[in-house]
All heavy atoms as an XYZ file, in Angstrom:
671
protein
N      47.648   -119.318   -109.464
C      49.078   -119.526   -109.709
C      49.528   -120.585   -108.651
O      49.228   -120.505   -107.493
C      49.901   -118.334   -109.643
C      51.397   -118.551   -109.689
S      52.372   -117.055   -109.798
C      52.316   -116.786   -111.548
N      50.335   -121.488   -109.071
C      50.906   -122.516   -108.202
C      51.984   -121.942   -107.378
O      52.795   -121.108   -107.870
C      51.452   -123.693   -109.077
O      50.430   -124.201   -109.851
C      52.025   -124.805   -108.216
N      52.027   -122.325   -106.081
C      53.164   -121.864   -105.292
C      53.832   -123.043   -104.494
O      53.118   -123.915   -103.954
C      52.470   -120.937   -104.111
C      53.549   -120.295   -103.261
C      52.919   -119.391   -102.226
C      54.039   -118.726   -101.378
N      53.416   -117.781   -100.425
N      55.179   -123.003   -104.465
C      55.971   -123.983   -103.735
C      56.562   -123.177   -102.611
O      57.000   -122.019   -102.837
C      57.030   -124.616   -104.623
C      56.501   -125.609   -105.661
C      57.323   -126.064   -106.590
C      55.183   -125.991   -105.636
C      56.912   -127.033   -107.555
C      54.738   -126.950   -106.590
C      55.589   -127.412   -107.552
N      56.694   -123.882   -101.453
C      57.352   -123.163   -100.295
C      58.371   -124.070    -99.786
O      58.163   -125.285    -99.529
C      56.169   -122.971    -99.357
C      56.472   -121.953    -98.136
C      56.850   -120.603    -98.608
C      55.173   -121.876    -97.324
N      59.613   -123.506    -99.546
C      60.653   -124.255    -98.835
C      60.614   -123.862    -97.345
O      60.560   -122.652    -97.043
C      62.017   -123.954    -99.426
N      60.696   -124.821    -96.486
C      60.498   -124.496    -95.062
C      61.684   -125.201    -94.240
O      62.006   -126.389    -94.538
C      59.161   -125.066    -94.571
C      58.996   -124.892    -93.099
C      57.995   -124.352    -95.242
N      62.190   -124.364    -93.314
C      63.128   -124.988    -92.361
C      62.744   -124.455    -90.987
O      61.729   -123.765    -90.826
C      64.565   -124.647    -92.688
S      65.015   -122.950    -92.501
N      63.455   -124.731    -89.933
C      63.067   -124.444    -88.581
C      63.190   -122.870    -88.377
O      62.394   -122.346    -87.626
C      63.914   -125.139    -87.557
O      65.260   -124.861    -87.716
N      64.111   -122.206    -88.965
C      64.257   -120.823    -88.830
C      63.810   -119.903    -90.000
O      63.684   -118.690    -89.819
C      65.763   -120.390    -88.506
O      66.554   -120.740    -89.634
C      66.317   -121.093    -87.269
N      63.657   -120.477    -91.140
C      63.275   -119.805    -92.343
C      64.366   -118.908    -92.961
O      64.125   -118.041    -93.784
N      65.621   -119.150    -92.578
C      66.704   -118.299    -93.080
C      67.703   -119.056    -93.910
O      67.980   -118.624    -95.017
C      67.445   -117.719    -91.904
C      66.597   -116.771    -90.997
C      67.370   -116.331    -89.711
C      66.089   -115.564    -91.760
N      68.320   -120.112    -93.381
C      69.385   -120.819    -94.071
C      68.985   -121.812    -95.088
O      69.070   -121.644    -96.318
N      68.628   -122.962    -94.582
C      68.379   -124.063    -95.448
C      67.197   -123.890    -96.355
O      67.170   -124.336    -97.467
C      68.333   -125.430    -94.659
O      67.341   -125.368    -93.761
N      66.192   -123.226    -95.787
C      64.958   -123.019    -96.612
C      65.279   -122.094    -97.748
O      64.772   -122.248    -98.844
C      63.779   -122.491    -95.792
O      64.057   -121.254    -95.220
N      66.143   -121.116    -97.546
C      66.542   -120.179    -98.654
C      67.326   -120.904    -99.675
O      67.086   -120.711   -100.905
C      67.295   -118.967    -98.061
C      67.739   -117.968    -99.075
C      66.794   -117.312    -99.848
C      69.026   -117.729    -99.463
C      67.111   -116.398   -100.807
C      69.374   -116.862   -100.368
C      68.426   -116.161   -101.073
N      68.200   -121.788    -99.217
C      69.023   -122.559   -100.218
C      68.126   -123.484   -101.045
O      68.224   -123.523   -102.256
C      70.035   -123.421    -99.456
C      70.927   -124.266   -100.392
S      71.937   -125.415    -99.502
C      70.725   -126.630    -98.948
N      67.165   -124.170   -100.389
C      66.248   -125.031   -101.074
C      65.391   -124.185   -102.051
O      65.086   -124.553   -103.163
C      65.321   -125.855   -100.128
C      64.259   -126.586   -100.863
C      66.252   -126.872    -99.370
N      64.874   -123.004   -101.618
C      64.137   -122.098   -102.408
C      64.927   -121.774   -103.739
O      64.360   -121.916   -104.857
C      63.899   -120.841   -101.613
C      63.356   -119.657   -102.369
N      62.913   -118.581   -101.725
C      63.265   -119.412   -103.726
C      62.540   -117.665   -102.655
N      62.654   -118.159   -103.861
N      66.179   -121.383   -103.585
C      66.941   -121.071   -104.761
C      67.220   -122.248   -105.687
O      67.102   -122.230   -106.951
C      68.346   -120.548   -104.334
C      68.278   -119.241   -103.463
S      67.419   -117.882   -104.335
C      68.672   -117.458   -105.471
N      67.365   -123.470   -105.053
C      67.554   -124.716   -105.845
C      66.204   -125.127   -106.540
O      66.245   -125.679   -107.660
C      68.080   -125.889   -104.958
C      69.531   -125.638   -104.643
O      70.280   -124.908   -105.409
N      70.083   -126.225   -103.607
N      65.067   -124.871   -105.909
C      63.820   -125.242   -106.554
C      63.708   -124.334   -107.860
O      63.278   -124.773   -108.892
C      62.676   -124.998   -105.642
C      62.643   -126.069   -104.611
C      61.297   -125.059   -106.411
C      61.636   -125.815   -103.453
N      63.960   -123.050   -107.670
C      63.922   -122.115   -108.806
C      64.858   -122.507   -109.993
O      64.545   -122.562   -111.117
C      64.208   -120.651   -108.437
C      63.157   -120.026   -107.578
C      63.408   -118.593   -107.161
O      64.579   -118.225   -107.111
O      62.373   -117.923   -107.037
N      66.084   -123.024   -109.602
C      67.015   -123.498   -110.496
C      66.494   -124.795   -111.264
O      66.565   -124.881   -112.519
C      68.330   -123.862   -109.812
C      69.436   -124.467   -110.698
C      70.684   -124.767   -109.903
C      71.799   -125.373   -110.743
N      73.034   -125.683   -109.952
N      65.899   -125.657   -110.498
C      65.397   -126.858   -111.076
C      64.200   -126.629   -112.030
O      64.062   -127.127   -113.068
C      64.952   -127.882   -109.993
C      64.013   -129.065   -110.533
C      66.150   -128.455   -109.319
N      63.311   -125.717   -111.550
C      62.177   -125.291   -112.418
C      62.666   -124.672   -113.795
O      62.015   -124.915   -114.811
C      61.245   -124.275   -111.692
C      60.424   -124.811   -110.538
C      59.756   -123.685   -109.697
C      59.332   -125.841   -111.045
N      63.698   -123.867   -113.725
C      64.255   -123.381   -114.899
C      64.794   -124.494   -115.770
O      64.559   -124.453   -116.986
C      65.360   -122.324   -114.544
C      65.883   -121.556   -115.740
C      66.884   -120.496   -115.255
C      67.398   -119.721   -116.550
N      68.268   -118.628   -116.187
N      65.502   -125.442   -115.203
C      66.077   -126.516   -115.947
C      64.947   -127.317   -116.547
O      65.164   -127.779   -117.726
C      66.911   -127.476   -115.047
C      68.167   -126.951   -114.565
C      68.871   -127.798   -113.596
O      68.299   -128.926   -113.344
O      69.926   -127.465   -113.062
N      63.867   -127.481   -115.864
C      62.672   -128.237   -116.442
C      61.930   -127.435   -117.457
O      60.996   -128.007   -118.103
C      61.817   -128.748   -115.258
C      62.500   -129.721   -114.271
C      61.648   -129.950   -113.077
C      62.837   -131.074   -114.976
N      62.132   -126.172   -117.539
C      61.417   -125.360   -118.464
C      60.000   -125.060   -117.959
O      59.110   -124.762   -118.754
N      59.828   -125.076   -116.649
C      58.534   -124.843   -116.025
C      58.428   -123.377   -115.621
O      59.343   -122.880   -114.888
C      58.313   -125.736   -114.776
C      57.012   -125.472   -114.063
C      58.388   -127.199   -115.267
N      57.373   -122.703   -115.949
C      57.147   -121.373   -115.463
C      55.693   -121.273   -114.812
O      54.944   -122.267   -114.870
C      57.183   -120.336   -116.641
O      56.272   -120.690   -117.609
N      55.500   -120.157   -114.188
C      54.087   -120.037   -113.617
C      54.029   -120.528   -112.214
O      52.920   -120.709   -111.662
N      55.172   -120.854   -111.554
C      55.218   -121.281   -110.217
C      55.994   -120.345   -109.304
O      57.144   -120.061   -109.656
C      55.774   -122.761   -110.086
C      54.918   -123.790   -110.898
C      55.933   -123.214   -108.666
C      55.401   -125.234   -110.863
N      55.362   -119.885   -108.311
C      55.975   -118.944   -107.413
C      56.703   -119.817   -106.310
O      56.130   -120.786   -105.833
C      54.980   -118.057   -106.718
O      54.255   -117.324   -107.737
C      55.572   -117.114   -105.731
N      57.925   -119.407   -105.929
C      58.642   -120.066   -104.917
C      58.958   -119.094   -103.838
O      59.378   -118.022   -104.094
C      59.923   -120.767   -105.483
C      60.664   -121.547   -104.395
C      59.662   -121.679   -106.694
N      58.834   -119.522   -102.571
C      59.214   -118.753   -101.447
C      59.766   -119.590   -100.383
O      59.736   -120.799   -100.495
C      57.981   -117.862   -100.965
C      58.369   -116.707   -100.202
O      59.596   -116.511    -99.945
O      57.464   -115.902    -99.805
N      60.251   -119.093    -99.290
C      60.736   -119.830    -98.122
C      60.287   -119.181    -96.799
O      60.009   -117.974    -96.829
C      62.255   -119.928    -98.197
C      62.964   -118.670    -98.043
N      63.197   -117.797    -99.029
C      63.635   -118.168    -96.927
C      63.862   -116.790    -98.560
N      64.191   -116.930    -97.302
N      60.174   -119.962    -95.790
C      59.769   -119.470    -94.531
C      60.163   -120.475    -93.457
O      60.692   -121.526    -93.715
C      58.235   -119.179    -94.510
O      57.922   -118.437    -93.367
C      57.440   -120.430    -94.525
N      59.871   -120.107    -92.165
C      60.026   -121.083    -91.044
C      58.853   -121.822    -90.818
O      57.719   -121.462    -91.199
C      60.471   -120.232    -89.853
C      59.312   -119.323    -89.346
O      59.078   -118.329    -90.011
O      58.677   -119.737    -88.316
N      58.986   -123.007    -90.151
C      57.978   -123.913    -89.951
C      56.780   -123.318    -89.126
O      55.656   -123.598    -89.370
C      58.495   -125.170    -89.197
C      57.453   -126.288    -88.993
C      56.888   -126.825    -90.326
C      58.129   -127.464    -88.105
N      57.127   -122.439    -88.165
C      56.064   -121.826    -87.376
C      55.180   -120.864    -88.024
O      54.080   -120.573    -87.592
N      55.626   -120.353    -89.247
C      54.800   -119.478    -90.058
C      53.975   -120.081    -91.114
O      53.208   -119.337    -91.754
C      55.781   -118.418    -90.614
O      56.481   -117.702    -89.699
N      54.092   -121.307    -91.377
C      53.390   -121.912    -92.489
C      52.180   -122.576    -91.980
O      52.100   -123.227    -90.958
C      54.347   -122.849    -93.305
C      54.729   -124.041    -92.462
C      53.567   -123.270    -94.608
N      51.082   -122.437    -92.743
C      49.768   -123.104    -92.439
C      49.245   -123.789    -93.614
O      49.656   -123.523    -94.786
C      48.836   -122.077    -91.875
N      48.355   -124.657    -93.394
C      47.655   -125.406    -94.460
C      47.081   -124.422    -95.479
O      46.443   -123.495    -95.078
C      46.637   -126.266    -93.952
C      45.948   -127.220    -94.999
C      44.803   -128.045    -94.357
N      45.042   -129.418    -94.065
C      45.486   -130.372    -94.942
N      45.892   -129.957    -96.153
N      45.646   -131.664    -94.726
N      47.369   -124.593    -96.712
C      46.790   -123.690    -97.761
C      47.751   -122.535    -98.144
O      47.454   -121.841    -99.115
N      48.937   -122.442    -97.427
C      49.792   -121.355    -97.804
C      50.544   -121.632    -99.114
O      50.985   -120.730    -99.805
C      50.846   -121.187    -96.687
C      50.373   -120.412    -95.558
O      49.193   -119.911    -95.597
O      51.016   -120.430    -94.530
N      50.663   -122.961    -99.564
C      51.242   -123.284   -100.741
C      50.662   -124.608   -101.218
O      50.105   -125.371   -100.525
C      52.818   -123.468   -100.465
N      50.923   -124.799   -102.580
C      50.464   -126.124   -103.115
C      51.416   -127.311   -102.698
O      50.914   -128.347   -102.533
C      50.526   -125.918   -104.736
C      49.459   -124.873   -105.147
O      48.290   -125.148   -104.999
O      49.867   -123.800   -105.481
N      52.654   -127.035   -102.598
C      53.629   -128.021   -102.155
C      54.579   -127.366   -101.189
O      55.159   -126.278   -101.429
C      54.341   -128.746   -103.276
N      54.883   -128.040   -100.081
C      55.777   -127.515    -99.055
C      56.996   -128.429    -98.945
O      56.783   -129.659    -98.717
C      55.102   -127.430    -97.667
C      56.055   -126.984    -96.625
C      53.911   -126.515    -97.770
N      58.164   -127.954    -99.229
C      59.405   -128.733    -99.242
C      60.131   -128.644    -97.899
O      60.418   -127.498    -97.538
C      60.312   -128.354   -100.379
C      59.809   -128.685   -101.762
C      58.782   -127.879   -102.342
C      60.307   -129.753   -102.455
C      58.293   -128.266   -103.513
C      59.776   -130.115   -103.714
C      58.788   -129.360   -104.317
N      60.359   -129.798    -97.241
C      61.085   -129.783    -95.951
C      62.137   -130.836    -95.937
O      62.037   -131.834    -96.694
C      60.121   -129.990    -94.753
C      59.023   -128.940    -94.699
C      59.490   -131.363    -94.835
N      63.066   -130.634    -95.097
C      64.089   -131.709    -94.881
C      63.469   -132.785    -93.978
O      62.431   -132.560    -93.377
N      64.076   -133.947    -94.021
C      63.515   -135.051    -93.308
C      63.431   -134.826    -91.795
O      62.540   -135.443    -91.116
C      64.358   -136.353    -93.554
O      65.660   -136.170    -93.179
N      64.295   -133.926    -91.271
C      64.152   -133.658    -89.850
C      62.897   -132.932    -89.461
O      62.487   -132.956    -88.294
C      65.363   -132.796    -89.378
C      65.466   -131.490    -90.161
O      65.187   -131.497    -91.398
O      65.805   -130.469    -89.548
N      62.150   -132.345    -90.313
C      60.898   -131.615    -90.126
C      59.710   -132.332    -90.639
O      58.589   -131.814    -90.599
C      60.938   -130.206    -90.722
C      62.045   -129.322    -90.118
C      61.926   -127.923    -90.898
C      61.866   -129.168    -88.626
N      59.876   -133.606    -91.208
C      58.784   -134.291    -91.821
C      57.657   -134.486    -90.913
O      56.474   -134.186    -91.288
C      59.216   -135.590    -92.350
N      57.848   -134.926    -89.728
C      56.759   -135.179    -88.754
C      56.127   -133.855    -88.325
O      54.894   -133.812    -88.309
C      57.302   -135.888    -87.520
C      56.146   -136.288    -86.580
C      56.688   -137.150    -85.386
O      57.661   -137.884    -85.576
O      56.057   -137.061    -84.284
N      56.842   -132.863    -88.025
C      56.317   -131.555    -87.563
C      55.486   -130.842    -88.701
O      54.576   -130.227    -88.424
C      57.398   -130.668    -87.086
N      55.890   -131.168    -89.928
C      55.162   -130.513    -91.098
C      53.971   -131.274    -91.571
O      53.112   -130.697    -92.313
C      56.161   -130.331    -92.228
N      53.840   -132.464    -91.067
C      52.660   -133.260    -91.538
C      51.364   -132.572    -91.173
O      51.287   -131.947    -90.195
C      52.713   -134.685    -90.915
O      52.585   -134.632    -89.591
N      50.479   -132.524    -92.059
C      49.196   -131.930    -91.800
C      49.090   -130.541    -92.390
O      48.049   -129.907    -92.237
N      50.164   -130.025    -93.046
C      50.058   -128.674    -93.622
C      49.883   -128.744    -95.130
O      50.167   -127.792    -95.818
C      51.274   -127.795    -93.295
C      52.610   -128.420    -93.668
C      51.254   -127.458    -91.756
C      53.756   -127.481    -93.505
N      49.498   -129.861    -95.655
C      49.173   -130.011    -97.033
C      50.059   -130.935    -97.726
O      50.454   -132.023    -97.098
N      50.400   -130.669    -98.987
C      51.261   -131.573    -99.773
C      52.701   -131.324    -99.329
O      53.374   -130.432    -99.782
C      51.070   -131.280   -101.279
C      51.907   -132.249   -102.108
O      52.509   -133.164   -101.615
O      51.963   -132.034   -103.348
N      53.233   -132.088    -98.384
C      54.522   -131.961    -97.865
C      55.438   -132.866    -98.620
O      55.234   -134.074    -98.738
C      54.625   -132.296    -96.347
C      56.061   -132.221    -95.856
C      53.710   -131.362    -95.583
N      56.469   -132.277    -99.231
C      57.560   -133.015    -99.988
C      58.827   -133.100    -99.098
O      59.408   -132.114    -98.718
C      57.927   -132.312   -101.265
C      58.993   -133.088   -102.001
C      56.663   -132.130   -102.175
N      59.050   -134.320    -98.661
C      60.210   -134.562    -97.691
C      61.453   -134.829    -98.481
O      61.458   -135.747    -99.349
C      59.885   -135.719    -96.756
C      61.054   -135.986    -95.874
C      58.631   -135.415    -95.933
N      62.481   -134.046    -98.256
C      63.711   -134.194    -98.877
C      64.716   -135.017    -97.965
O      65.021   -134.605    -96.834
C      64.404   -132.910    -99.208
C      63.577   -131.918   -100.112
C      64.193   -130.534   -100.308
C      63.404   -132.589   -101.536
N      65.188   -136.106    -98.426
C      66.190   -136.944    -97.631
C      67.418   -136.162    -97.453
O      68.083   -136.222    -96.376
C      66.425   -138.320    -98.239
C      65.117   -139.160    -98.391
O      64.352   -139.131    -97.365
O      64.899   -139.816    -99.391
N      67.839   -135.470    -98.531
C      68.993   -134.584    -98.387
C      68.691   -133.272    -99.034
O      68.306   -133.188   -100.245
C      70.192   -135.252    -99.183
O      71.259   -134.296    -99.305
N      68.895   -132.217    -98.282
C      68.514   -130.806    -98.884
C      69.559   -130.328    -99.832
O      69.361   -129.297   -100.472
C      68.202   -129.828    -97.808
C      69.541   -129.576    -96.882
C      67.020   -130.260    -96.929
C      69.393   -128.435    -95.960
N      70.699   -131.043    -99.981
C      71.711   -130.606   -100.911
C      71.798   -131.459   -102.143
O      72.545   -131.209   -103.057
C      73.091   -130.536   -100.215
C      73.514   -131.892    -99.693
C      73.090   -129.421    -99.132
C      74.923   -131.866    -99.212
N      70.951   -132.503   -102.257
C      70.964   -133.474   -103.363
C      70.095   -132.889   -104.547
O      68.892   -133.043   -104.443
C      70.489   -134.748   -102.944
C      70.581   -135.830   -104.074
O      70.762   -135.499   -105.214
O      70.423   -137.037   -103.725
N      70.731   -132.284   -105.511
C      69.933   -131.730   -106.587
C      69.207   -132.751   -107.440
O      68.153   -132.459   -108.034
C      70.842   -130.868   -107.481
C      71.245   -129.488   -106.925
C      72.141   -128.731   -107.942
C      69.970   -128.617   -106.696
N      69.747   -133.949   -107.542
C      68.975   -134.968   -108.282
C      67.695   -135.399   -107.573
O      66.671   -135.555   -108.188
C      69.881   -136.206   -108.435
C      71.013   -135.921   -109.458
O      70.872   -135.190   -110.409
N      72.173   -136.582   -109.177
N      67.779   -135.490   -106.221
C      66.507   -135.811   -105.526
C      65.562   -134.647   -105.646
O      64.349   -134.866   -105.839
C      66.902   -136.014   -103.981
C      65.651   -136.275   -103.172
C      65.879   -136.197   -101.706
O      66.909   -135.930   -101.261
O      64.916   -136.595   -100.952
N      66.049   -133.473   -105.523
C      65.208   -132.196   -105.619
C      64.526   -132.181   -106.980
O      63.401   -131.910   -107.100
C      65.937   -130.967   -105.265
C      65.099   -129.727   -105.261
C      64.103   -129.758   -104.123
C      66.011   -128.548   -105.105
N      65.285   -132.461   -108.095
C      64.841   -132.403   -109.413
C      63.656   -133.384   -109.548
O      62.585   -133.014   -110.086
C      65.933   -132.699   -110.333
C      65.640   -132.540   -111.855
C      66.841   -132.729   -112.697
N      67.874   -131.683   -112.493
C      69.047   -131.970   -111.894
N      69.358   -133.239   -111.511
N      69.951   -131.046   -111.702
N      63.917   -134.592   -109.061
C      62.874   -135.656   -109.119
C      61.592   -135.214   -108.398
O      60.473   -135.358   -108.954
C      63.317   -137.018   -108.634
O      64.484   -137.377   -109.395
C      62.292   -138.073   -108.568
N      61.739   -134.754   -107.229
C      60.616   -134.376   -106.354
C      59.925   -133.098   -106.883
O      58.643   -132.973   -106.715
C      60.989   -134.345   -104.927
C      61.371   -135.702   -104.395
C      61.648   -135.793   -102.946
C      61.918   -137.301   -102.553
N      62.307   -137.482   -101.160
N      60.631   -132.138   -107.378
C      60.024   -130.973   -107.935
C      59.266   -131.356   -109.200
O      58.070   -130.869   -109.366
C      61.091   -129.887   -108.244
C      60.524   -128.767   -109.195
C      61.655   -129.246   -106.980
N      59.750   -132.181   -110.062
C      59.066   -132.636   -111.232
C      57.783   -133.313   -110.802
O      56.698   -133.114   -111.482
C      59.977   -133.588   -112.044
C      59.432   -133.904   -113.389
O      58.830   -133.052   -114.074
O      59.481   -135.112   -113.746
N      57.776   -134.175   -109.793
C      56.597   -134.879   -109.387
C      55.560   -133.879   -108.811
O      54.383   -133.978   -109.094
C      56.933   -135.878   -108.273
C      57.767   -137.059   -108.832
C      58.352   -137.907   -107.675
O      58.185   -137.619   -106.501
O      58.866   -138.952   -108.060
N      56.001   -132.852   -108.120
C      55.165   -131.853   -107.547
C      54.563   -130.983   -108.615
O      53.316   -130.606   -108.618
C      55.825   -130.899   -106.540
N      55.299   -130.689   -109.644
C      54.830   -129.956   -110.833
C      53.683   -130.755   -111.511
O      52.608   -130.158   -111.797
C      55.960   -129.592   -111.824
C      55.298   -129.200   -113.191
C      56.879   -128.592   -111.261
N      53.931   -132.100   -111.694
C      52.849   -132.914   -112.311
C      51.632   -133.007   -111.451
O      50.548   -133.021   -111.998
C      53.462   -134.266   -112.611
C      54.472   -134.230   -113.630
C      55.142   -135.511   -113.903
C      56.191   -135.409   -115.017
N      57.111   -136.574   -115.080
N      51.741   -132.939   -110.156
C      50.544   -132.963   -109.260
C      49.768   -131.711   -109.298
O      48.572   -131.702   -109.148
C      50.948   -133.321   -107.891
C      51.358   -134.729   -107.597
C      51.435   -135.060   -106.101
N      52.275   -134.218   -105.313
C      53.586   -134.377   -105.199
N      54.168   -135.392   -105.734
N      54.295   -133.538   -104.435
N      50.514   -130.626   -109.450
C      49.840   -129.259   -109.284
C      49.696   -128.354   -110.486
O      49.124   -127.335   -110.420
C      50.569   -128.467   -108.141
C      50.477   -129.167   -106.832
N      49.357   -129.285   -106.056
C      51.402   -129.950   -106.188
C      49.556   -129.956   -105.007
N      50.767   -130.375   -105.024
N      50.335   -128.780   -111.566
C      50.285   -127.905   -112.811
C      48.973   -128.100   -113.488
O      48.186   -129.050   -113.422
C      51.458   -128.263   -113.772
């Protein structure tokens, strides 16, 4: 099963919001079979997820943990929709 992970520095606020928005976008796209979760950067390791979504502030720190999807804006649903769709196509 494909897994997407939203990651922020604490694993509480912004990662949870992105997690919920990824689920919303997947539903809009009619995609099922993808598990979404969220966590803090210190808890994620390579192989924990097929795609890891982070804000641009964590891009450098997250490099090396796999397929990292960098969000220029964590509140821009259009950007998220585009990048989730691309990630789905890479991993589905």
